[in-house]
C-alpha positions, 0 to 999 in steps of 0.5 A: 479839865477844860480849864487845864486844857485852856492853860496848856493851849495858852502855854503852847501858843505863847512862844517867846518865854511867856510860859517861864514868867507865869506867877513871877512877881516883880522881884525874887531873891535868888542869892541863896540858890548859889547860881554863878554865871560862868566866865564868858567872852563874846562880841559886843555891838561895837564888834569888840570882845566883851566878857566877864573880865570887863565886868570883874568887881562890878554888880551888873544887870543881864537879860536875854532878847533879840532884835527881831522879837515881835512879842515880849521884847517889845515890852521887856526892852523898853522896861530895861531902858527905863530901868537904866535911865532911872538908875542913872538918875539915882547916880548908879551907873550899873553895867547892863548886858543883853545876850541875844537869843538869835546870834544867827541874825543879830550881828554887831551892826544889827545890835548897834542899831537896835541899841540906838533905837531903844536909847541904850547907853553905849558906855554902860550897856553891852549887847552880845553876840558871836556865839553858836546856838548850842553855846547860848543854849548851854549858857542860858540853861547852866549859867542862868538856870532858864530854858532856851530854844532856837527856831527859824521864826521869831515866834519859835525862839524861847528865852527868859524875860527876866532881869538878873542882878549879878554881884561882884563875884558873878553870883546871881542875887536877884531875878526880876520880872522884865515884863513888870511895868511898875519898877518902883520896888525893883529900883529900890531893891537894886539901890539898896543892894548896890547903891553904896558901891556904885 
């Protein structure tokens, strides 16, 4: 009983989505789940319209994060940046899309500075905002099947820390642990899936 209480306390205090990644390995095939990301049009870090029409016919990688995150994003976003660099070295220029979990504070200007700070490729990686809290909540839960919760303080914002590989038809086919430091298996899996088409 004491052990159970300790786990529950950890979950309650964890914030920013640690609870959703417990027990998740470095890779998880979700292609049979039938999860299709709905069409969307938001605003990128250049303050330009960006959506599924810009990704049509391409595989792409997605995640959720926000610029003022003081916990999991500090590990997850450098991991995403490293993944971008590793794939580029392999000759695969896969589009990356980050949906901000804090559209209230994350303006295009804020996201543009953040993108530069983590070494994101401006041509390859879109950081999106321009939606309401209710909209991103529905989009996260229905489009990616993951919980989302907004709070006034950064530690109260809960979002997924996974990386999602979406195929050319908008079907989610892979779910990777964004907190995983060793990306060797993840990179191999992505290259096997999209290498020939990129």
